[in-house]
C-alpha positions as CSV (number, residue, x, y, z in Angstrom):
1,X,53.7,-23.5,-82.9
2,X,52.5,-20.1,-81.9
3,X,49.1,-21.6,-81.3
4,X,50.4,-24.2,-78.9
5,X,52.4,-21.5,-77.0
6,X,49.3,-19.2,-76.9
7,X,47.2,-22.1,-75.6
8,X,49.8,-22.8,-72.8
9,X,49.7,-19.2,-71.8
10,X,45.8,-19.0,-71.8
11,X,45.5,-22.1,-69.5
12,X,46.9,-20.4,-66.4
13,X,45.0,-17.2,-67.2
14,X,41.8,-19.2,-67.5
15,X,42.5,-21.0,-64.3
16,X,43.2,-17.7,-62.6
17,X,39.9,-16.3,-63.8
18,X,38.0,-19.5,-62.7
19,X,39.7,-19.4,-59.4
20,X,39.0,-15.7,-58.9
21,X,35.4,-16.3,-59.9
22,X,35.1,-19.2,-57.4
23,X,36.6,-17.1,-54.6
24,X,34.3,-14.2,-55.3
25,X,31.3,-16.5,-55.4
26,X,32.3,-18.2,-52.2
27,X,33.0,-14.8,-50.6
28,X,29.6,-13.6,-51.6
29,X,27.8,-16.7,-50.4
30,X,29.7,-16.6,-47.1
31,X,28.8,-13.0,-46.6
32,X,25.1,-13.7,-47.4
33,X,25.2,-16.6,-45.0
34,X,26.7,-14.3,-42.4
35,X,24.0,-11.7,-43.0
36,X,21.4,-14.4,-42.7
37,X,22.9,-15.7,-39.5
38,X,23.1,-12.2,-38.1
39,X,19.5,-11.5,-39.0
40,X,18.5,-14.7,-37.2
41,X,20.5,-13.8,-34.2
42,X,19.1,-10.3,-34.1
43,X,15.6,-11.7,-34.4
44,X,16.3,-14.2,-31.6
45,X,17.8,-11.5,-29.5
46,X,14.7,-9.3,-29.9
47,X,12.5,-12.2,-29.1
48,X,14.6,-13.0,-26.0
49,X,14.5,-9.4,-24.9
50,X,10.7,-9.2,-25.4
51,X,10.3,-12.5,-23.5
52,X,12.4,-11.2,-20.7
53,X,10.6,-7.9,-20.6
54,X,7.2,-9.6,-20.5
55,X,8.3,-12.0,-17.8
56,X,9.6,-9.0,-15.8
57,X,6.1,-7.4,-16.0
58,X,4.5,-10.6,-14.7
59,X,7.1,-10.9,-11.9
60,X,6.4,-7.3,-10.9
61,X,2.7,-7.9,-10.5
62,X,3.3,-11.1,-8.5
63,X,5.8,-9.4,-6.2
64,X,3.6,-6.4,-5.5
65,X,0.7,-8.8,-4.5
66,X,3.2,-10.5,-2.2
67,X,4.2,-7.2,-0.5
68,X,0.7,-5.6,-0.3
69,X,-0.4,-7.7,2.8
70,X,2.5,-6.3,4.8
71,X,1.5,-2.8,3.8
72,X,-2.2,-3.6,4.6
73,X,-1.3,-4.7,8.1
74,X,0.5,-1.5,8.8
75,X,-2.2,0.8,7.5
76,X,-5.2,-1.0,8.9
77,X,-3.6,-1.3,12.3
78,X,-2.4,2.4,12.5
79,X,-5.6,3.8,10.9
80,X,-8.1,1.7,12.7
81,X,-11.6,2.8,11.8
82,X,-13.3,-0.1,13.6
83,X,-12.2,1.1,17.0
84,X,-13.8,4.5,16.4
85,X,-17.0,2.7,15.1
86,X,-17.1,0.6,18.3
87,X,-16.7,3.7,20.4
88,X,-19.6,5.3,18.7
89,X,-21.7,2.2,19.3
90,X,-20.6,2.2,22.9
91,X,-21.9,5.8,23.2
92,X,-25.2,4.8,21.7
93,X,-25.5,1.8,24.1
94,X,-24.6,4.0,27.1
95,X,-27.2,6.6,26.1
96,X,-29.8,3.8,25.7
97,X,-28.8,2.3,29.1
98,X,-29.1,5.7,30.8
99,X,-32.5,6.3,29.3
100,X,-33.7,2.8,30.4
101,X,-32.3,3.4,33.9
102,X,-34.0,6.8,34.2
103,X,-37.3,5.3,33.0
104,X,-36.9,2.4,35.5
105,X,-36.2,4.8,38.5
106,X,-39.1,7.0,37.5
107,X,-41.5,4.1,37.3
108,X,-40.3,2.8,40.7
109,X,-40.9,6.2,42.3
110,X,-44.4,6.3,40.8
111,X,-45.0,2.8,42.3
112,X,-44.0,4.0,45.8
113,X,-46.1,7.1,45.5
114,X,-49.1,5.0,44.5
115,X,-48.8,3.0,47.7
116,X,-48.4,5.9,50.1
117,X,-52.2,6.7,50.6
118,X,-52.7,3.4,52.5
119,X,-50.3,4.6,55.2
120,X,-51.6,8.0,55.7
121,X,-52.7,9.0,59.3
122,X,-56.4,9.1,58.6
123,X,-56.4,5.5,57.6
124,X,-54.4,4.3,60.6
125,X,-57.4,3.8,62.9
126,X,-59.1,1.7,60.2
127,X,-55.9,-0.4,59.8
128,X,-55.7,-0.9,63.6
129,X,-59.3,-2.0,63.7
130,X,-58.8,-4.4,60.8
131,X,-55.7,-5.8,62.5
132,X,-57.8,-6.6,65.6
133,X,-60.2,-8.6,63.6
134,X,-57.7,-10.3,61.3
135,X,-54.7,-12.4,61.9
136,X,-53.4,-12.2,58.3
137,X,-52.6,-8.5,58.3
138,X,-49.0,-9.1,59.3
139,X,-48.4,-11.4,56.4
140,X,-49.9,-8.9,54.0
141,X,-47.5,-6.2,55.2
142,X,-44.6,-8.5,54.9
143,X,-45.6,-9.3,51.3
144,X,-46.8,-5.8,50.4
145,X,-45.9,-4.8,46.9
146,X,-44.9,-1.4,48.2
147,X,-42.5,-3.0,50.6
148,X,-41.2,-5.3,47.9
149,X,-40.7,-2.3,45.6
150,X,-38.7,-0.6,48.3
151,X,-36.6,-3.7,48.9
152,X,-36.0,-4.0,45.3
153,X,-35.0,-0.3,44.7
154,X,-33.1,0.2,47.9
155,X,-31.6,-3.2,48.1
156,X,-32.6,-3.6,51.7
157,X,-33.7,-6.7,53.5
158,X,-36.7,-5.9,55.7
159,X,-37.4,-8.2,58.6
160,X,-41.0,-9.1,59.5
161,X,-42.4,-6.6,62.0
162,X,-45.8,-5.9,63.6
163,X,-48.1,-3.5,62.0
164,X,-47.9,-1.1,65.0
165,X,-44.1,-0.9,64.6
166,X,-44.6,-0.4,60.9
167,X,-47.2,2.3,61.4
168,X,-44.9,4.1,63.8
169,X,-42.0,4.1,61.3
170,X,-44.0,4.6,58.1
171,X,-43.5,8.3,57.8
172,X,-39.8,8.1,58.5
173,X,-39.3,5.2,56.1
174,X,-41.1,7.0,53.3
175,X,-39.0,10.0,53.9
176,X,-35.8,8.0,53.9
177,X,-36.8,6.0,50.8
178,X,-37.5,9.2,48.9
179,X,-34.1,10.6,49.9
180,X,-32.4,7.3,49.0
181,X,-34.0,7.3,45.6
182,X,-32.8,10.8,44.9
183,X,-29.3,9.8,46.0
184,X,-29.4,6.8,43.7
185,X,-30.5,8.9,40.8
186,X,-27.8,11.4,41.6
187,X,-25.1,8.7,41.9
188,X,-26.1,7.2,38.5
189,X,-26.0,10.5,36.8
190,X,-22.7,11.4,38.4
191,X,-21.1,8.1,37.4
192,X,-22.4,8.3,33.9
193,X,-21.3,11.9,33.4
194,X,-17.9,11.0,35.0
195,X,-17.4,8.1,32.6
196,X,-18.4,10.2,29.6
197,X,-16.2,13.0,30.5
198,X,-13.2,10.7,30.3
199,X,-13.9,9.8,26.7
200,X,-14.3,11.9,23.5
201,X,-17.7,13.1,22.7
202,X,-19.9,11.7,20.0
203,X,-19.3,14.8,17.8
204,X,-15.5,14.4,18.2
205,X,-15.7,10.7,17.3
206,X,-17.7,11.5,14.1
207,X,-15.2,14.1,13.1
208,X,-12.3,11.8,13.7
209,X,-14.0,9.1,11.8
210,X,-14.4,11.5,8.8
211,X,-10.8,12.6,8.8
212,X,-9.4,9.1,9.3
213,X,-11.6,7.5,6.6
214,X,-10.4,10.0,3.9
215,X,-6.8,9.8,5.2
216,X,-6.7,6.0,5.0
217,X,-8.3,6.0,1.6
218,X,-5.9,8.4,0.0
219,X,-2.9,6.9,1.9
220,X,-3.8,3.6,0.3
221,X,-3.8,5.3,-3.2
222,X,-0.4,6.9,-2.7
223,X,1.4,4.0,-1.0
224,X,0.2,1.4,-3.4
225,X,1.2,3.6,-6.3
226,X,4.7,4.2,-4.9
227,X,5.2,0.5,-4.0
228,X,4.2,-0.5,-7.5
229,X,6.6,1.9,-9.2
230,X,9.5,1.1,-6.8
231,X,9.0,-2.7,-7.4
232,X,8.9,-2.1,-11.2
233,X,12.2,-0.2,-11.1
234,X,13.9,-2.8,-8.9
235,X,12.9,-5.9,-10.9
236,X,13.6,-4.1,-14.2
237,X,17.2,-3.3,-13.1
238,X,17.7,-6.9,-11.9
239,X,16.3,-8.3,-15.1
240,X,18.5,-6.0,-17.2
241,X,21.5,-7.3,-15.3
242,X,20.6,-10.9,-16.0
243,X,20.0,-10.1,-19.6
244,X,23.4,-8.4,-20.0
245,X,25.2,-11.3,-18.4
246,X,23.5,-13.8,-20.6
247,X,24.4,-11.8,-23.7
248,X,28.0,-11.4,-22.6
249,X,28.3,-15.2,-22.0
250,X,26.9,-16.0,-25.4
251,X,29.2,-13.5,-27.1
252,X,32.2,-15.0,-25.2
253,X,31.2,-18.5,-26.3
254,X,30.8,-17.4,-29.9
255,X,34.2,-15.7,-30.0
256,X,35.9,-18.7,-28.7
257,X,34.4,-21.1,-31.2
258,X,37.0,-22.8,-33.6
259,X,37.6,-20.7,-36.7
260,X,36.8,-22.3,-40.1
261,X,39.9,-21.8,-42.4
262,X,39.1,-19.3,-45.2
263,X,39.8,-20.2,-48.8
264,X,42.1,-17.2,-49.0
265,X,44.2,-18.6,-46.3
266,X,44.5,-21.9,-48.3
267,X,45.5,-20.0,-51.4
268,X,48.3,-18.3,-49.4
269,X,46.8,-14.9,-49.5
270,X,46.9,-14.6,-45.8
271,X,50.5,-15.3,-45.2
272,X,51.7,-13.9,-41.9
273,X,48.1,-13.4,-40.7
274,X,48.3,-16.1,-38.0
275,X,50.2,-13.9,-35.6
276,X,47.8,-11.0,-36.3
277,X,44.9,-13.3,-35.6
278,X,46.3,-14.2,-32.2
279,X,46.8,-10.6,-31.3
280,X,43.3,-9.7,-32.5
281,X,41.7,-12.5,-30.4
282,X,43.7,-11.3,-27.4
283,X,42.6,-7.7,-28.0
284,X,39.0,-8.9,-28.2
285,X,39.3,-10.8,-25.0
286,X,40.6,-7.7,-23.2
287,X,37.8,-5.6,-24.6
288,X,35.3,-8.2,-23.5
289,X,36.7,-8.2,-20.0
290,X,36.4,-4.4,-19.9
291,X,32.9,-4.6,-21.2
292,X,31.8,-7.0,-18.4
293,X,33.7,-5.1,-15.8
294,X,31.7,-2.0,-16.7
295,X,28.7,-3.7,-15.1
296,X,30.5,-4.6,-12.0
297,X,30.5,-8.3,-12.9
298,X,34.0,-10.0,-13.0
299,X,33.9,-12.9,-15.4
300,X,36.8,-14.7,-13.9
301,X,35.4,-14.6,-10.3
302,X,34.5,-18.1,-9.1
303,X,32.0,-16.6,-6.6
304,X,30.3,-14.4,-9.1
305,X,26.9,-16.1,-8.9
306,X,26.8,-15.9,-5.1
307,X,27.8,-12.3,-5.2
308,X,25.1,-11.5,-7.6
309,X,22.4,-13.3,-5.6
310,X,23.5,-11.6,-2.4
311,X,23.5,-8.1,-4.1
312,X,20.0,-8.8,-5.5
313,X,18.7,-10.0,-2.1
314,X,20.0,-7.0,-0.3
315,X,18.7,-4.7,-3.0
316,X,15.2,-6.1,-2.7
317,X,15.4,-5.8,1.1
318,X,15.2,-2.0,0.6
319,X,11.4,-2.4,0.1
320,X,11.2,-2.8,3.9
321,X,11.6,1.0,4.2
322,X,8.4,2.0,2.4
323,X,6.5,-0.8,4.1
324,X,7.4,0.2,7.6
325,X,8.7,3.7,7.6
326,X,8.0,5.6,4.3
327,X,4.2,5.0,4.3
328,X,3.9,6.8,7.6
329,X,5.4,9.9,6.0
330,X,2.9,9.7,3.3
331,X,0.1,9.2,5.8
332,X,1.1,12.3,7.7
333,X,1.2,14.4,4.5
334,X,-2.3,13.1,3.6
335,X,-3.6,13.8,7.0
336,X,-2.6,17.4,6.9
337,X,-4.2,17.8,3.5
338,X,-7.4,16.1,4.5
339,X,-7.7,18.3,7.6
340,X,-7.2,21.5,5.6
341,X,-9.9,20.5,3.0
342,X,-12.5,18.7,5.1
343,X,-12.5,20.7,8.3
344,X,-15.0,23.0,6.8
345,X,-17.2,20.3,5.3
346,X,-20.0,19.1,7.6
347,X,-21.1,15.5,7.9
348,X,-24.5,16.6,6.9
349,X,-23.3,18.3,3.7
350,X,-24.7,16.7,0.6
351,X,-22.1,15.9,-2.1
352,X,-22.4,14.7,-5.6
353,X,-19.7,12.8,-7.6
354,X,-18.3,16.1,-9.0
355,X,-18.1,17.5,-5.5
356,X,-16.2,14.5,-4.2
357,X,-13.9,14.6,-7.2
358,X,-13.1,18.3,-6.5
359,X,-12.4,17.7,-2.8
360,X,-10.2,14.7,-3.5
361,X,-8.1,16.6,-6.1
362,X,-7.9,19.5,-3.6
363,X,-6.3,17.2,-1.1
364,X,-4.0,15.8,-3.7
365,X,-2.8,19.3,-4.6
366,X,-1.9,19.9,-1.0
367,X,-0.1,16.6,-0.6
368,X,1.9,16.9,-3.8
369,X,2.8,20.5,-3.5
370,X,4.3,22.7,-0.8
371,X,4.4,26.4,-0.3
372,X,7.9,28.0,-0.3
373,X,9.0,31.0,1.8
374,X,8.3,33.2,-1.2
375,X,4.7,32.0,-1.3
376,X,5.1,29.9,-4.4
377,X,4.0,26.3,-4.8
378,X,6.4,23.6,-5.9
379,X,6.1,19.9,-6.3
380,X,7.4,17.7,-3.6
381,X,9.2,14.4,-4.1
382,X,8.8,11.1,-2.3
383,X,12.5,10.1,-2.3
384,X,12.6,9.7,1.5
385,X,9.4,7.6,1.3
386,X,10.8,5.1,-1.3
387,X,14.4,4.5,-0.1
388,X,16.6,5.3,2.9
389,X,18.8,8.3,2.2
390,X,21.8,7.8,4.6
391,X,24.2,5.0,5.1
392,X,23.0,4.6,8.7
393,X,19.3,4.1,7.6
394,X,20.4,1.8,4.8
395,X,22.3,-0.3,7.3
396,X,19.3,-0.3,9.6
397,X,17.1,-1.7,6.7
398,X,19.7,-4.4,5.9
399,X,19.8,-5.3,9.6
400,X,16.0,-5.9,9.6
401,X,16.5,-8.0,6.5
402,X,18.9,-10.3,8.2
403,X,22.2,-8.7,7.1
404,X,23.4,-7.5,10.5
405,X,27.0,-8.5,9.8
406,X,27.1,-6.3,6.6
407,X,29.8,-3.7,6.9
408,X,28.8,-0.1,7.3
409,X,28.0,1.6,4.0
410,X,29.5,4.9,3.0
411,X,29.3,7.1,0.0
412,X,32.8,6.1,-0.9
413,X,31.9,2.5,-1.4
414,X,33.7,0.8,-4.3
415,X,32.1,1.4,-7.7
416,X,32.5,-2.4,-8.3
417,X,30.0,-3.2,-5.5
418,X,26.9,-4.5,-7.3
419,X,24.6,-3.5,-4.4
420,X,25.9,0.0,-4.3
421,X,25.5,0.3,-8.1
422,X,21.9,-0.8,-8.0
423,X,21.0,1.5,-5.1
424,X,22.7,4.5,-6.7
425,X,21.0,4.0,-10.0
426,X,17.6,3.5,-8.4
427,X,18.0,6.8,-6.5
428,X,19.0,8.4,-9.8
429,X,15.8,7.0,-11.5
430,X,13.4,8.1,-8.8
431,X,14.9,11.6,-8.9
432,X,14.4,11.9,-12.7
433,X,11.6,13.9,-14.4
434,X,10.6,10.7,-16.2
435,X,9.7,9.0,-12.9
436,X,7.8,12.1,-11.7
437,X,5.8,12.1,-14.9
438,X,5.0,8.4,-14.6
439,X,4.1,8.8,-10.9
440,X,1.6,11.5,-11.6
441,X,0.0,9.5,-14.4
442,X,-0.4,6.5,-12.1
443,X,-1.9,8.7,-9.4
444,X,-4.4,10.0,-11.9
445,X,-5.4,6.4,-12.8
446,X,-5.6,5.3,-9.2
447,X,-7.8,8.3,-8.3
448,X,-10.1,7.4,-11.3
449,X,-10.4,3.9,-9.9
450,X,-11.3,5.2,-6.5
451,X,-13.9,7.7,-7.7
452,X,-15.4,5.2,-10.1
453,X,-15.7,2.5,-7.5
454,X,-17.4,4.9,-5.0
455,X,-19.7,6.2,-7.6
456,X,-20.9,2.7,-8.6
457,X,-21.1,1.4,-5.0
458,X,-22.6,4.4,-3.3
459,X,-24.1,7.0,-5.7
460,X,-25.6,4.5,-8.2
461,X,-27.3,2.5,-5.4
462,X,-28.8,5.6,-3.7
463,X,-32.5,5.9,-3.3
464,X,-32.4,9.7,-3.0
465,X,-34.8,11.5,-5.4
466,X,-33.0,13.2,-8.2
467,X,-34.4,15.9,-10.5
468,X,-33.9,15.4,-14.3
469,X,-30.5,16.6,-15.4
470,X,-29.0,16.7,-11.8
471,X,-26.6,14.3,-10.1
472,X,-27.2,12.2,-7.0
473,X,-26.2,14.0,-3.8
474,X,-25.5,12.1,-0.6
475,X,-24.6,13.3,2.8
476,X,-20.9,13.1,3.6
477,X,-21.6,10.8,6.5
478,X,-23.2,8.4,4.0
479,X,-20.0,8.2,1.9
480,X,-17.8,7.1,4.8
481,X,-18.8,3.4,4.8
482,X,-18.2,3.1,1.0
483,X,-14.8,4.7,1.3
484,X,-13.8,2.5,4.2
485,X,-14.8,-0.6,2.3
486,X,-12.9,0.5,-0.8
487,X,-9.6,1.1,1.0
488,X,-9.9,-2.3,2.7
489,X,-10.6,-4.0,-0.6
490,X,-7.8,-2.1,-2.3
491,X,-5.3,-3.5,0.2
492,X,-6.6,-7.0,0.5
493,X,-8.5,-7.8,-2.7
494,X,-7.5,-10.6,-5.0
495,X,-7.3,-9.9,-7.9
496,X,-6.3,-6.4,-6.9
497,X,-8.1,-3.9,-9.1
498,X,-5.9,-1.0,-8.0
499,X,-2.6,-2.7,-8.7
500,X,-3.7,-4.0,-12.0
501,X,-4.8,-0.6,-13.2
502,X,-1.6,1.1,-12.0
503,X,0.6,-1.5,-13.9
504,X,-1.6,-1.1,-16.9
505,X,-0.7,2.5,-17.3
506,X,1.2,3.0,-20.6
507,X,3.8,5.2,-19.0
508,X,4.8,2.4,-16.6
509,X,5.8,0.1,-19.4
510,X,7.6,3.0,-21.1
511,X,9.6,3.7,-18.0
512,X,10.5,0.0,-17.7
513,X,11.6,-0.1,-21.3
514,X,13.8,3.0,-20.8
515,X,15.5,1.5,-17.8
516,X,16.0,-1.8,-19.7
517,X,17.7,-0.1,-22.6
518,X,20.0,2.2,-20.6
519,X,23.0,-0.2,-20.8
520,X,23.6,0.7,-24.4
521,X,24.7,4.2,-23.3
522,X,26.4,3.3,-20.1
523,X,28.4,0.2,-21.2
524,X,29.0,0.2,-24.9
């Protein structure tokens, strides 16, 4: 009897242990499955992030190559080396023409002087006697080479005359012709000197060619670097926004999926949990809305996609500033630095690769630093070169981009405006020490590309004799064509060696990664 009672008591206990073991096992399996799913999601998220990051780099390179031609048109038109070269060629042609004309006039004078002995007084009697015995003398005078020479030089038409008349006027004609030739020579010299006085001299043109060649070359280096970094920042911010929106949408879909009833709820362990679950879901929905609002994107806005596209288009329009306004500020800075460094360097000075390297870096130091009132040097920024700094100039850029109806922008614009958020964050990034560090690294790489290209194209192909252990030295004037060709190729070459090298700098990818990951601190 006791055994039967004991057996009845042990049955529920055994069932309880079995049920508990099943629940624990199921819980562990579910948790392991959740961990597995979470790991797969994390791996997928990392792959997605890496794919988006790589695609952003590719988009950046393509966008820069699309913008470079506009920058090229601006620089090559404003810093026109061909016009100076044509003026130098015109000077050479004018000098050659002057020399040829002087030689022609001198030979004509010699021709006239050579014919004068036949008309001297002591030979007149002989001429008159010959005229009496010959009827062809008149025709000889009319076709005399001396007369033809006078007609050709003086531009006169001489009518046939008798020899007696010719003899009577020979002396006066010779005198007049000599004075006319002198007047012609004087008028030619006066007109030539007058035309040359209205144009710059050959020395001035060569000096301008020297300054403008180095200015255009270094302006190309600075503006291409700045354009590459600005485009990288812009496209990274836009790619980050797209990534955040996609993650938010996936999270929203995951949270609204039907819940699978847990075994504990079936066993009655979760009594009264239904209302708590509803409140939890509502709380999560509110937190999700706040999370999305932190980016300025309202999930329930039906026109969200249009607003995002409009903000992105207006934001990319800001590139117009550096392409049409900002680069001129850079060019002016470079021009001042070039004049300070190269004014004392003659075109006949022979330079080696190390000398050119030193001069270029001397110009860079003057461009990237300014002297304060205290006499100290400090680094300058290029904020005004990259973006407009006032609401008026921002509106001016938007008007050029086709957004003339855009309301005037103020510093008190709503923090929910996506365009304002993007613009403010971009200004913050380009003002940061990280951007300054990356900019300097990119300038170093661009300068290396310039010097390496000039060394291979000019110094390596030089035929100048070089002593063992010494470097090739070429006159400064001989470097100008190579520098002009490099700047033209850097602006119009495809593939673009300069852009590829700038984007290949490790610090550029690091800056892009930092920008891409900043949402974790701002919007978590």
